[in-house]
N, C-alpha and C positions, 0 to 999 in steps of 0.2 A: 664790889661784889662781883664776883666770877657767875658765870654763865649756869653751873651746876647749882650754886648755892640759892641762886634767884629762884630756881625750877624748884629746889627743896622748901623755900619759903612760901612759895606759891601753894605747894601742895599741901603744908601745914594750915595754911589759912584756909584751904577749901574744905577742912575734915570737917565734920559734923560735931559739935559739941565744944567748940573753940571759942571763946570770948573774942577775940581778936579776928575770927574768921569773917564775921558779916562786915567788920569794918573792913577789912582788907578786899573783901570782894566788891565792896561799895566803892572803894577806894579805886579801884580798877578803871580806870577811865578810858577813854579812845586815844588819848595822848601819850600816855603811858604805856598803852599798847603799840602804837605806832613808834614809840620810841626802842621799846625792847626788840620790835619785829626785825629792822634791819639788822641788829647785830646777829641775832638767831639766823636768819635767813640767807646772809652773805658771807658764805666760809669761804668761798671760791670767788674773791673780789679780785679784780686784778690788781698789781702792785702798783705803788707808785713810783714814779722815777728813782726816789730815793733811796727805795727798799732794796735790801741785798736779794740775790735769787734764792730760790731754796730748793733743796733734794727732792726727787720724787716719794723717797720715804716719809721726808718731814709732811709733804702734802698730804700723803695719805694720812699719816696719823692725825693732821687737823681735820680730814672729812670725818675720821669715825669720833673724834672727840665731839663733832660738830653734830653728828648724826645722833650721839648718846645726850647731847643738850638738848636739840630740838624734840625729842622722844619723851613726852610727858607721861606721866603716871595716869592712871584711872582717875584719881579724882581731879588732878589738874586739868583734865580733859573735860570731866563733869563741870568745873568751875568755868572754863572757857567756852562752855556751850551757851551760855547766857548770852554774850555780845555778838553771836554768830552771825545775826541778823544785821548788824552794824557793820564787821568787818569781816567778808567772806575770807573764808581759807581755800588757798589755792589748791588743784587736785593733786594727788601724789600719782607720778607716774612710776609705771612698775615695767623695769626694762628684762626681757627674757634672757638667759644667758646664751653665748653665742654657740652654733653647732661646729663641733667639731669635723675635721674633715673625713669623708668617707673612706673605708679602707677595704679593700677587694678581700673577698672570703672565698672559701671554698664551693660554695655553691655556684659563685660566677664565675670560677675556673671551669666549673663543670658545665656551665650552661654554653661557654664557649668553646669547650672541646665538644660537647654535643653538636654544635653549629657545624664545626670541620669536619664532624664525621659523618653527619645526617645531610648535610646541605653542598658543603663544598668539594669533598673527597668525591663524591658520585658525580658532581657535575664536572670536574676535572677529568675524571676517568670517561666520562660519555664524549666531553669534548674531543679528548686523544684520542677516540675509539673513532669518532664522526670524521675528523680531519686526518688520521692516519691510516685507517685499514678499511672503512667503509668505502664500497666501491660505488663509482658513479653509475647512475640508472637513466635509461634514456626511456621515453614513452612514445608509443604509437597511439593515435586516436583515431577511433572508427565510430560511426553513428548511424543508425537506420530506424527504421519502422514499418510495422505490417501494414501492408494496403489492401485494398479490395475493390476490384476493378467492377464495376455493375453494368454490364453489357446491357444493354434496352431491348426490349422485343421488337416486333412490328408495330404492335399495336403503342408500346409508350412513345414510339417515333411519332408513329401519326397524332398522338394527342401531345407531342412537344415536351415529354417527360423522359428525361435523361440523367444517369447520376454515375458519375465517374469519381473512382477514388477514396471511397469510405473505408476506414480503420476498423481493424477487428480488436478490439480491446484482450477480449479471451486468449485470443493468439498469442498476444504482445505478452501477457502474465505468462503463459507457457514458456514463452521463448526466454524470458528473463530468468525463470527457474532453470532451463536447459543450458543456459552458458554457465551457471555456478555447480552444475551437477558433473558427478563424478564420472559419468557416462561421456560427457564430452573431454573432461580431462584424460580420460582412458583412451580415447580414439587419436585426440593430437599427439598424446605421450607417443602411441605405436607410430605416428607418422614422424615425426622430428626427433623424439627422444629428448622430452623434458627434463628428466633426471639430470642427463649429463650439461644440459644446457646451464642450469640454474645452479648445480652443484660442483661447477668447475673451480668457480672461486672460494670454496667451503673454508679450506684451510686460512685463506685470508682475510675473509671478511663471513665468519660464522654467524652473525646474527641477521643478515639481510639474504643468505644464500641457503641453498635446501640441503639438508642431510642426504648424502648419497647413499646412506642404508635405511632410507625411510620407505614406507609402505604406500601404497595407494592411497590410503585414509589420511597418511602425512602429506602426500603430493595435493590432494585435494583440498587440505587445509593451506598450503603453502599456496594453491591456485589462488584462492581468496584474498590474498596478500599482494598479488603481482598483477591481478586482473582486478580493476576496480570496475563497477558497474552503477552508472547513475541512469535511474528510471522514471520518467513522467508520466504516471497512471492518468493525469488529465488529456494531454495530448497524446500518449501513447509513443513517444519517443525513447529510443534507448541509446545512450552514449557509454563507448566501452573504453576504458584506458589500459595500454599493456605494458607494463615495465618488463625491461631487460636490462642486461649488461653490455647488450650492443644496438645499434638502433636498427639493423636490419633484421634481427632476430625478433625484436619488438614488432616491425612490421609483418615480418612472416606469420607471426603467431595471430595478429589482428585478424590478416586474410585468412586464415584457416577459421577463425571464430566465426567470419561473416559468412565463408563456404557453408560450412554445416549446419549454421541456422537456416541460412536459405534452403538448404536440402532439408530441413526438417519441417519449414512452414510448407514447402510444396508436397510434401508427405502427407501433412495434415490436410492439405487442400484436396488433394486424391483423396483420403480416406472420406474426406465431408461429401465430396463428390458421389463416392461409390455409395455411402450411407443415404445421401440422398435419392438416388438412380434405385436403390438395392430393392425396393418394396414395389416401386412401378414394374420393374424389370419381371419382378415375379407373377405380378397379375398379368402382365402381358404375356407370360409364358403359359399359365394358366389357361386364359382366353386362347392361346393359338391351339393347346391340345382340346379343348372344347371344341372349338369350331372345326377342329379335324375330326374329332368322334360326330356331330352331326352330319356333317357331308359323308363320311363313309356310311352314317345310316342312310342316307338318301341313296347313296350308289348300290349299296345291298338292296334296297326297296326296288330300285328299278331293274336289277338285274334278276331279281326274283319274280316280278309280276310284267316283264317285260314291257314297261310302259317306262315313256322316257318323262312323260307330263302328265299325270291325270286329269288335270285340268283341261288340257288339249284333247285329251280322251274323250272326256265328258261332252266338251263341244261338239265332238264327231258323232257322239250318241243322241244328243240331241239334235241334231241335223238329220240325223238316219229317222227318227221317231216323228220328226216333221214332214218329212218325206213320205213316211206310210201313212200318215193321217191324211195327207194331201191326195195319195193314190186310193186311200180309202173311200174319201168323200167322192173323187171321180168316179169310183166303180159303185157306189151308190145310187150318185145321180145317173149313171148309163142303165144301173137297172132298173130306175124307175120309170125311164123311157121306153126300155123295151116292154117293162110290164103294159104300158098303156097302148102301145103301137103292136106287139105282137101277141100271140097267141100263148095258153100255157105249155101247149107241147114243142113250144120254139126251143130249139137247142141252145139258141143265144140267151135263154133264161137260166138254163143250168150252167153255162158259161161264167155269166156273170155273178150268179149265186157263188160259183167257187171261186173265183177272183176274190170276190168279197170275204168269202173266208178265210183265204188264204191269208190275205191281209191282217186280218184281225189276227191270225193264228201267230202272224210275224210281230204285229204291235205288243201282243200278250208276252212274246218270249223276250221282246226288247226290253220290255217294263219288268221282267223277272230280274233282270241284271243289277237293276237298283235298289233290289228288296234283300233281306237277310234270309229269306226262305229260299233262296235261287240253289240249286246244286253246281252251279259253275261256281270254281274256285275264284274266278274274276268277279268278284262282287265288287261293284263301282262304290255302294257306298262304305264299305270296309275298307277299302284301296284308299277312297279321296280322305276318311278320316284317320287315317295312319298317315297319310302324306302329308296332310297339312299339320299333323304334331309333329312329323320330322321339320317339315317347312320352317314352322313357328321357333323349333329348336335352333335350327340352324341359322335363323335370322336373330335372335337372340345372341347366340353365339358370335353371329358377325359383328353387331352393336356393342358387345361386350369386348370383342377385339379392338374395335376401332376407339371404344375409350380407351383401355387399356394403352395402345399405342398412341394414343394424344396425350394422356398423364405420363407416361415416358418421355416425351418429346418435351412436355412441360418440365418435367424435372431435370432433365438434362440442361434447359436452359436456364434453369434457376438454379442450379448447380454450378453454370459457366459462370453466372452472373456473380456469384459469391465466391469466385474462385481468388486466393489470396497469394501475393507473393511478397518477396522483402526487399523495400527501396532504401538503397542506402544515401543519405545526403551527407554523408562526408564519409571518403572512402579512405583505408586505412594509409597514415600518415608515415614519413619517412622523418625523426628528429636528427637534429643538428646540433645538439648541445644537450648535457644532461640537465634534468630538471630536480631530481631526486636523488639521495636525500637532501632534504630541506633543512640543513644542519643549524643554522641560525634560529629559525623556528622552533625545532625540538629541543634544543637547548634552553632557549625560553620557556618554553613549556613545561620541560623538566626542572628547569630552576627554580619556577612559578611553585611548581607542585611539591618539591623538597623543602623550600622555605614555608610554604603554607603548614606541611605536614611538621615541620620543625617547631613553627610557631604553635599549634594546637597542643603540641607534644609539650612545651614549655609551660604552657599556661595551665593545663591539667596539673602537672608537676607543684606549680606555686598553689594552684586551689587547693590540692591534698596538704599541701605543706601547712596553709594558713588555717585549716580545720585542726590539725591538732592540737 
């Protein structure tokens, strides 16, 4: 009995309602299954030495027949499910079909073309320009800082306080902006003709050269490309790098930058000194004028009253009054003595009385000079009051003048202590070899940028394509 007929008999035996089905099911023993299993599961057994070799077509037909024989019907599978616990069935391995070789599609060709256009072609052009057209550039270095020399005063020297070399950060910020300004570019252009220097090689190297037809704004923009400024705000140090197509030209431009910067700092220092002393000078001028007016008033007072010093006049007048009082006392004593020793008709009595009367009248007249009711223009009370007022004004004017003079001297000393200057710690250098353009670095940066741009574009293209 062949294998398809055996599968058919098993299927009929497994059908419900068949009388022989139960008997055949019960007769399905492990020995019988073990005997049927090798025949059904070894279609590709190796041939014995006596067997004749078969062709590939015959081998394929045998495999198909075996597959058809092994595959049971649903009823047969249900019948064989009972003894599954006794004889486990080997798992069936599903083998996926082999992938076909990849083929280049139009989108792949488009990606390769875009890589050539976006990355390789610009990179090759840049390499050709840098190595065939770009001119060598020489660099001159100059570095400086703004310093402030604090000159100590006499009191500071006595106290042991002295400070030298402090910096001015505000002036350094101003200098940093001045070096980049259009004013400095215009000044140096008038001196050495920057346009002709940087435009001489425009036909050979148009990218790194200046356009001869450019304006002052274009020249100022080109100035920022050839003059590099490095400023450390913490230390106040400034380093300037000047690029040029000849080493001596770069050094000349660097020297002129330093000279103009130094002149600008000196002007700022002079303006600061003038501002610091301007107020003190104005106060001193006002004090001088006030002192002149006070002294002129005293001079006019002396000329009008013919008194050099009213205090001396008062002293003399006081001495005269004292002498008159003494003489009056002597006359009264003499009169008392004569009245005791001589008679009433003694002529000496009349003379003594007359002397006393004259002295008293003189004293009265002298006293009237101190009062306000005196008809004499030389009223000492008025003169002394006016003179004292003038003297006070003159004294106040003198004190104001001395204070203003001291303030001016102090302002000058303070301004001198804060005087600023430009100190170069690297003088303009003369280059011996060209440092720029850095061709390998520029090509590397350009290549990385182009590759990154191309990769981003390709990813965007495939992302859009996958969403469709």
